[in-house]
C-alpha positions, -999 to 999 in steps of 0.1 A, spaced: -97 -418 439 -76 -387 436 -88 -357 454 -83 -320 447 -94 -286 459 -107 -262 432 -108 -225 438 -143 -220 425 -160 -187 415 -190 -201 398 -180 -186 365 -177 -203 332 -140 -214 335 -142 -228 370 -176 -245 363 -160 -262 333 -131 -273 355 -155 -288 381 -174 -307 355 -144 -319 335 -123 -329 366 -151 -347 383 -169 -364 354 -142 -369 328 -110 -372 349 -125 -390 379 -113 -366 406 -131 -361 439 -135 -323 436 -139 -301 467 -149 -266 456 -139 -235 477 -148 -198 473 -131 -171 493 -155 -143 497 -136 -110 501 -168 -90 499 -177 -95 462 -206 -120 468 -240 -117 485 -253 -146 506 -277 -154 478 -249 -155 453 -229 -178 475 -259 -201 478 -263 -202 440 -226 -208 435 -227 -237 460 -257 -253 442 -240 -250 408 -207 -265 421 -225 -295 436 -246 -300 404 -215 -300 383 -199 -328 403 -182 -313 433 -184 -336 463 -183 -307 487 -184 -269 487 -171 -244 512 -174 -207 512 -148 -189 533 -158 -155 547 -127 -133 544 -145 -99 545 -131 -90 579 
């Protein structure tokens, strides 16, 4: 199985990509969000749940605030 890393914001475009790439194209999707200060912890949690629900195998939030 092909694997890829998807820069994932949780928005419409990246959510479509997660679903399409995992379910229709057969990729093992690993979603990553780089938080530069624009997301709360609750939002990151919601984004993670959405990514996994849409077919991402893993999700990682990178804290880049500092």
